[in-house]
N, C-alpha and C positions, 0 to 999 in steps of 0.2 A: 504494500500500500504506500509506504513512504517513497519507494523508488518511483512509483507511478506519479505521486504528488510532485516529487522533485523534477521528474522528466516533464511533467505538464507545466511546471513553473518555468523551467528553462525554455520550453517551446513558446510560452507566453512572452517571455523576455525577448527572445529572438524575433518573434512576430512584431512586437511593439517597436523593436529597434528598426526593423525594415520599414514599418509605417512612418516612424519619425524621420528616418532618412529620406523617404519618398516625399513626405510633406515639406521638409526643410529644403529639398532641392527644387520643389515646384513653387513654393510661395516666397514672396518677398514683401516686407512691410516698408512702405516708402518713408516712414518716419525714422527708420533705423538705418544707420550707415552700413555699407557693405562690410566694413571692417568689424563693426560691433556685432552684426548678424553672424559673420563668419566666426567670431570668437565664441558666441553662444552655441552655434552648431558644432564646432570642434569639441567643446566641453561635453555636449550631449553625445556625440559619437564616441569620445573617449570613455564616457560612462558606460555606454552600451557594450563596447568592446570588453571593458573590465568585467561587467556582469556576465557577458557571454563566455568569458574564459574561466568562470568558476566551475569547478568539477563537483558534481554532487557527492556528498559524503555519506548520504543515507541517514543523516541526523538532521531532522527538520530545523532545530534551533541553530545549528552551525551553518546550514545552508542559508537560512534567513540572514544571519549576521554577515556571512561572506558576500551575499548579494547586496545587502544594505550599505556596506562600506563604500563601494564606488558610487552608489547613489547619493550618499551624504556628501562625499567629497565633491561631486559634481555640483550639488546645491551650494556648497561653499564657493566654488570657483565661479558659478553664475552670479552669486550675490556680490562677489568682489568685482565682477564685470559691471554690475549695476551701480556699485559705488563709484566706479571709475567713469562710467558713461551716463548714468541716469541723472535726471534733473528733479523729478518729483520728490518732495520731502517725505511723503508717506512711504514710497517705494524704497527710498534710501534707508529709512529707519527699519523697514521690514528686512532689507538686505542685511543690516547690522545684526538684527535679531537672529536671522537665519544662520549667519556665520557663528555667532555665539552658541546657539542651540545645537546646531549640527556638529560643531567641534566637540562639544560636551558629550554628545551621543556617540561620536566616533571613539572618543576615549573610553567610554563605558563599554562599547562593543569590543574594543581591543583588549581591555582588561578581562572581559568575559572569555575571549578566545584564549588568553594566557591561562585562565583558571580551568578551561575545558579543552585540553589539547586534543588534536585530531586522533582518532583511533589508528593504530598501526595495523597494516594489512597482514 
């Protein structure tokens, strides 16, 4: 059951990665510079590659953490891009909160991984 769940989760991640890639290649927001848009799509692509490279461990908790780490790192990188390029005070404040919250959660997940080493084959 866990293997099926993990396989299904990986298929969902890969499908969403393909969808995001297709959408980002087809759409363009005129209010965003090409450079800013390119930065955001590069971050997204890096996240999806990181998530797709995770090998299922057969332990749902570990797979969850392994998949969430690149997701949270991408959120931090996107928030930093917002701080660098964004103008709206509410969005800049949200970006600051995202950086603080996601970094804290990354540290928590890394600690959890250290306390729960991967099983040896």
